[in-house]
C-alpha positions in Angstrom: 0.0 0.0 0.0 1.2 3.5 -0.7 2.9 5.0 2.4 1.1 8.3 2.0 -2.3 6.5 2.1 -1.3 4.4 5.0 -0.4 7.6 6.9 -3.7 9.1 6.0 -5.7 6.1 7.2 -3.9 6.1 10.5 -4.3 9.8 11.1 -7.9 9.7 9.9 -8.7 7.2 12.7 -7.1 9.4 15.3 -8.7 12.5 13.9 -12.1 10.9 13.8 -11.8 9.8 17.4 -10.8 13.3 18.4 -13.7 14.9 16.6 -16.1 12.5 18.0 -15.1 13.4 21.6 -15.1 17.2 20.9 -18.4 17.2 19.0 -20.4 15.0 21.3 -19.9 17.3 24.3 -17.7 20.2 25.4 -14.3 19.4 26.8 -14.2 18.7 30.6 -11.8 21.6 30.9 -14.3 23.9 29.3 -16.9 23.2 31.9 -14.8 25.2 34.5 -13.8 27.9 32.0 -15.0 31.5 32.0 -17.7 31.6 29.4 -18.0 35.3 28.5 -15.8 36.1 25.5 -15.8 37.6 22.0 -14.2 35.2 19.6 -13.4 35.9 16.0 -12.3 33.2 13.5 -10.1 34.4 10.6 -10.5 31.6 8.2 -8.2 31.3 5.1 -10.5 29.9 2.3 -7.9 30.6 -0.4 -6.3 28.4 -3.0 -4.0 26.9 -0.2 -7.1 24.8 0.3 -8.7 24.7 -3.1 -5.5 23.7 -5.0 -4.9 20.8 -2.6 -6.0 17.3 -3.6 -9.4 16.3 -2.1 -10.6 19.8 -2.2 -14.1 19.3 -0.8 -12.9 16.8 1.8 -10.3 19.3 3.0 -12.8 22.0 3.3 -15.1 19.8 5.3 -12.3 19.2 7.7 -11.8 22.9 8.1 -15.5 23.5 8.8 -15.7 20.6 11.2 -12.7 21.9 13.1 -14.1 25.5 13.3 -17.5 24.2 14.4 -16.1 21.8 17.0 -14.0 24.6 18.6 -16.6 27.4 18.8 -19.3 24.8 19.5 -17.6 23.8 22.7 -18.4 27.2 24.2 -21.9 28.3 25.2 -23.2 30.6 22.5 -25.8 32.9 24.1 -26.5 36.7 24.3 -24.8 37.0 27.7 -22.1 34.5 27.2 -19.8 33.7 24.2 -20.2 35.5 20.9 -18.5 34.5 17.7 -17.7 36.5 14.5 -16.0 35.3 11.3 -13.7 37.0 8.8 -13.0 35.2 5.5 -10.4 37.1 3.5 -9.7 36.6 -0.2 -7.4 38.5 -2.5 -10.2 40.9 -3.4 -12.4 41.3 -0.3 -13.1 40.2 3.3 -16.5 38.8 4.1 -18.0 37.3 7.2 -20.4 38.2 10.0 -20.2 40.3 13.1 -20.0 39.1 16.7 -23.6 39.7 17.7 -25.3 38.4 14.6 -25.7 34.7 15.8 -26.2 34.4 19.5 -27.7 30.9 19.4 -25.4 27.8 18.9 -27.3 26.0 16.1 -27.7 29.2 14.0 -24.0 30.0 14.4 -22.9 26.5 13.4 -25.3 26.5 10.4 -23.8 29.8 9.1 -20.2 28.5 9.5 -21.1 25.4 7.5 -22.4 27.6 4.7 -19.0 29.0 4.0 -17.5 28.2 0.7 -13.8 28.2 -0.4 -12.6 30.8 -2.9 -10.3 30.1 -5.9 -8.0 32.9 -4.9 -4.7 33.7 -3.2 -4.7 34.2 0.6 -4.8 37.7 2.0 -4.4 37.1 5.7 -3.1 40.6 6.4 -6.5 42.0 5.2 -8.3 39.4 7.3 -6.5 40.3 10.5 -6.9 44.0 9.8 -10.7 43.5 9.2 -11.0 41.5 12.5 -9.1 44.1 14.5 -10.6 47.3 13.1 -14.1 46.1 12.3 -15.2 42.9 14.0 -13.7 43.8 17.4 -15.3 47.3 17.4 -18.4 48.1 19.4 -20.1 49.1 16.2 -19.9 45.5 15.0 -21.1 43.9 18.2 -17.9 43.7 20.3 -18.5 44.2 24.0 -16.5 46.3 26.4 -14.7 44.6 29.3 -15.0 41.2 27.6 -12.1 39.0 26.7 -11.2 39.2 23.0 -9.9 36.1 21.2 -8.8 35.8 17.5 -8.2 32.4 16.0 -6.4 32.4 12.6 -6.8 29.2 10.5 -4.6 29.2 7.4 -3.3 26.7 4.8 -0.5 29.0 3.7 1.1 32.3 4.5 2.8 34.4 1.8 6.5 34.8 2.9 6.6 38.2 1.1 4.1 39.4 3.6 6.1 38.3 6.7 6.7 41.8 8.0 3.1 42.9 7.5 1.7 39.7 9.1 3.9 40.1 12.2 3.0 43.8 12.5 -0.7 43.3 12.1 -0.7 40.5 14.6 1.3 42.8 17.0 -1.4 45.5 16.6 -4.0 42.9 17.6 -2.0 41.8 20.7 -1.3 45.5 21.6 -5.1 46.0 21.5 -5.6 43.3 24.1 -6.6 40.6 21.7 -5.3 37.1 22.4 -4.1 35.7 19.1 -4.2 31.9 18.4 -2.8 30.5 15.1 -3.6 27.2 13.4 -1.5 26.1 10.4 -3.3 23.4 8.3 -0.7 22.2 5.8 3.1 21.7 5.5 3.2 24.9 3.4 2.8 27.0 6.5 5.9 28.4 8.3 5.6 27.3 11.9 8.0 30.0 13.1 5.9 32.7 11.4 2.8 31.3 13.1 4.6 31.4 16.4 5.7 35.0 15.9 2.2 36.0 15.2 0.6 34.3 18.1 0.3 35.4 21.7 2.5 33.8 24.3 3.2 31.2 25.4 3.3 29.9 21.9 3.0 26.3 23.1 -0.7 27.0 24.0 -1.4 29.6 21.3 0.2 28.3 18.1 -0.7 25.0 16.4 0.4 23.3 13.2 -0.6 20.1 11.4 0.7 18.9 8.1 -2.6 17.8 6.7 -6.3 18.9 7.0 -7.3 15.4 8.2 -5.2 15.9 11.3 -7.0 19.0 12.5 -9.2 17.0 14.9 -6.1 15.9 16.8 -5.4 19.5 18.0 -9.0 20.8 18.6 -8.9 19.8 22.3 -5.5 21.5 22.8 -6.8 24.7 21.1 -10.0 24.7 23.2 -7.9 24.3 26.4 -5.6 27.1 25.3 -8.5 29.5 24.7 -10.0 28.4 28.1 -6.7 29.0 29.9 -6.4 32.4 28.3 -9.9 33.4 29.4 -9.1 32.2 32.9 -6.1 34.5 33.0 -8.1 37.5 31.7 -10.8 36.8 34.4 -8.2 36.6 37.1 -6.5 39.8 36.0 -9.9 41.6 35.8 -10.8 40.4 39.3 -7.5 41.6 40.7 -7.9 45.0 39.1 -11.4 45.3 40.5 -10.5 44.3 44.1 -7.0 45.9 44.4 -6.7 49.6 45.0 -2.9 49.8 44.9 -0.2 47.8 43.2 3.6 47.7 43.0 5.4 47.2 39.7 8.7 45.5 40.0 9.6 45.5 36.3 9.1 48.0 33.6 9.5 47.9 29.8 8.2 49.6 26.7 5.3 47.4 25.7 4.3 46.7 29.3 5.9 43.3 29.9 4.2 41.5 32.7 7.0 40.1 34.9 6.9 36.5 35.8 10.5 36.2 37.1 11.2 39.8 38.4 11.5 38.4 41.9 13.8 35.5 41.0 17.6 35.7 40.7 19.0 35.3 37.2 22.4 35.5 35.6 21.8 37.0 32.1 24.4 37.5 29.4 23.7 39.6 26.3 25.9 38.3 23.4 25.8 41.1 20.8 27.0 41.1 17.2 28.8 44.4 16.7 29.5 44.1 13.0 28.3 47.0 10.8 25.3 46.3 8.7 27.0 48.0 5.8 23.7 49.5 4.8 23.0 53.2 4.2 21.1 53.3 7.4 23.7 51.5 9.5 23.6 54.1 12.3 19.8 53.7 12.7 20.2 49.9 12.6 22.8 50.1 15.4 20.6 52.4 17.5 17.8 49.8 17.3 20.1 47.1 18.6 21.2 49.4 21.5 17.6 50.3 22.3 16.6 46.6 22.1 19.4 45.6 24.5 18.5 48.4 26.9 14.8 47.4 26.8 15.8 43.9 27.8 17.7 45.2 30.8 14.8 47.4 31.8 12.6 44.3 31.9 14.4 42.8 34.9 15.1 43.9 38.4 18.9 44.5 38.2 20.7 44.2 41.5 23.5 42.0 43.1 20.9 39.7 44.7 18.4 39.6 41.8 19.2 39.7 38.1 22.9 40.3 37.1 23.8 41.2 33.5 27.0 40.7 31.5 27.6 42.1 28.1 29.7 40.2 25.5 30.3 41.6 22.0 31.8 39.8 19.0 33.1 40.3 15.5 36.3 38.4 14.6 36.8 37.7 18.3 34.7 38.2 21.4 35.3 40.5 24.4 33.5 41.1 27.7 32.3 44.7 28.1 30.6 44.2 31.4 30.8 41.6 34.1 28.0 40.0 36.1 29.7 41.0 39.4 29.4 44.7 38.4 25.6 44.6 38.1 24.6 47.0 40.8 21.6 48.5 38.9 20.1 48.9 35.5 21.6 52.3 34.9 25.2 51.0 35.1 24.5 48.3 32.6 22.7 50.6 30.1 25.6 53.1 30.3 27.9 50.3 29.0 25.4 49.4 26.2 25.2 53.0 25.2 29.0 53.1 24.7 29.1 50.1 22.4 30.1 50.8 18.8 30.0 48.9 15.5 33.1 47.5 13.8 34.1 45.8 10.6 35.4 42.2 10.3 33.9 38.8 10.2 31.1 37.3 12.3 32.4 34.8 14.8 29.3 33.6 16.7 31.2 30.7 18.2 33.6 33.0 19.9 30.8 35.0 21.4 29.2 31.9 22.9 32.5 30.5 24.1 33.3 33.8 25.8 30.0 33.8 27.6 30.5 30.2 28.8 34.1 30.3 29.9 34.5 33.9 31.1 31.1 35.7 31.6 29.8 32.7 33.6 32.9 32.2 35.6 32.4 32.4 39.4 35.3 34.8 39.6 33.4 37.2 37.3 30.2 37.0 39.3 28.3 33.9 38.2 26.3 32.4 41.0 25.8 28.7 41.9 22.2 27.5 41.8 21.0 30.6 39.8 19.4 30.3 36.4 21.7 31.1 33.5 20.2 32.5 30.3 22.0 34.1 27.3 20.5 36.2 24.5 22.5 36.0 21.2 21.7 39.0 19.0 22.9 38.8 15.4 22.3 40.4 12.0 23.9 37.6 9.9 25.2 34.1 9.6 28.5 33.0 11.1 31.4 33.7 8.6 34.4 32.5 10.7 34.9 29.4 12.8 31.6 28.2 11.3 32.3 24.6 12.1 32.7 25.5 15.8 29.4 27.4 16.1 27.0 24.5 16.9 29.6 22.6 19.1 30.2 25.8 21.2 26.4 26.2 21.6 26.1 22.5 22.6 28.9 23.0 25.2 27.0 26.1 26.6 23.8 24.2 26.9 25.6 21.2 28.6 26.9 23.8 31.1 23.4 24.7 32.0 23.1 27.9 30.0 19.7 28.4 28.3 20.4 30.0 24.9 18.0 32.3 23.1 18.8 33.5 19.5 17.5 36.7 17.9 18.0 36.9 14.2 17.7 40.2 12.3 17.1 40.5 8.5 17.2 37.8 5.8 21.0 37.7 6.1 20.8 35.3 9.1 20.9 31.6 8.8 17.6 30.5 10.3 18.6 26.8 10.6 21.9 27.7 12.2 20.3 29.9 14.8 17.6 27.3 15.6 20.4 24.8 16.2 22.2 27.2 18.4 19.3 28.0 20.7 17.8 25.7 23.4 14.8 23.6 22.7 12.1 24.2 21.7 13.1 26.6 19.1 9.6 28.0 18.9 10.1 29.7 22.3 13.9 30.3 22.0 14.4 31.6 18.4 13.1 35.0 17.4 13.3 36.6 14.0 12.6 40.1 12.7 13.0 41.1 9.1 14.3 44.6 9.9 16.2 46.2 12.8 13.3 48.6 13.3 11.1 45.6 14.3 13.3 44.6 17.2 11.0 46.4 19.7 8.1 44.2 18.6 9.6 41.0 20.1 10.9 42.3 23.5 7.8 41.3 25.3 7.7 37.8 23.8 11.4 37.3 24.4 11.3 38.3 28.0 8.2 36.3 28.7 9.7 33.2 27.1 12.8 33.6 29.2 10.8 34.1 32.4 8.5 31.2 31.7 11.3 28.7 31.9 12.6 30.1 35.2 
């Protein structure tokens, strides 16, 4: 029997079983879940689906998945409302949040949706959801949790910057963003970059439509957990008259490790970008590094920071033992300058492991060790040592995060450098000006593992 069909038969049985459990009754987890929410489905009905073999069957899986997810929540005027945006290359259609407030009517309308023979326009769909469907004019309610679920069979890589930016605007507006990739044509890293954090509960990917049923329960639980967090935060705001903020950052990062000790090393690529805007590019790196510092409570007993820079070779600009406060660290970062040469990522990682994390230089026993590698390109010297040096660092108990900037980086190289899973340890931006958009996710990922 053809291997592909054998795989399909096996996954069909698992998917059918999953769907049966989800469709027959709401998840047990959902029973204890806050039920008041405005949920918008952004469904890609483009040629990512229509060009695939088994066109109608694939579309049925998409509709079944959408129905099983929203059908697990109580659809009622005073409980969960659902809206839908269906973007094509020419327009965005759908219905607003308060149009169907009865479960059967909602599911019937979802099942009437038809795929278009057109290219995807996910950016337009996200924009429509944010500016229209989540507005009070279209039925969105004030002081109600907002959830967006993007289901797509393919994302245009040429739209990467716009997709990340539009998703950021949604998250900045207080909307929890969940992403679901439905084919192997979808870039999992791009989905993760678009989703809210933690990505493990907000971003999902299957290689075939038939496997969607296998993740429906996880998505439902992720939405439920997100609603629980929002409810807890709302209750806290309503019952607490004063609060103390122990961490600050542009983008309002909510600290989850501000009261835990941490030894943090910033490993910064100091090579010139050689672009006409290299001064602006460098200022973005400096600002990004300072924003990271501002995200933690810097003191001898809390977070200590060391700064390592590299080009041909690596040097330490600031030691962990000198971390008395954030101001002293940021002054050192402000003095950093660009240089010419080759990019020796291996030397930067080695310098952090052998020198920055040396007890004589301030590294503490029993304290979490995390290093952020910030680079604008691929290693060009000692290339063969890059991954081995990263492995040695990880074996030494250092958790590595990689931040890649521009298409000059080697994605696979950086994913291999960082700790697992790469979805929460590797961050990519297409331009230096976009660095500020990932500070919140980066810091949250680092704190979640503490």
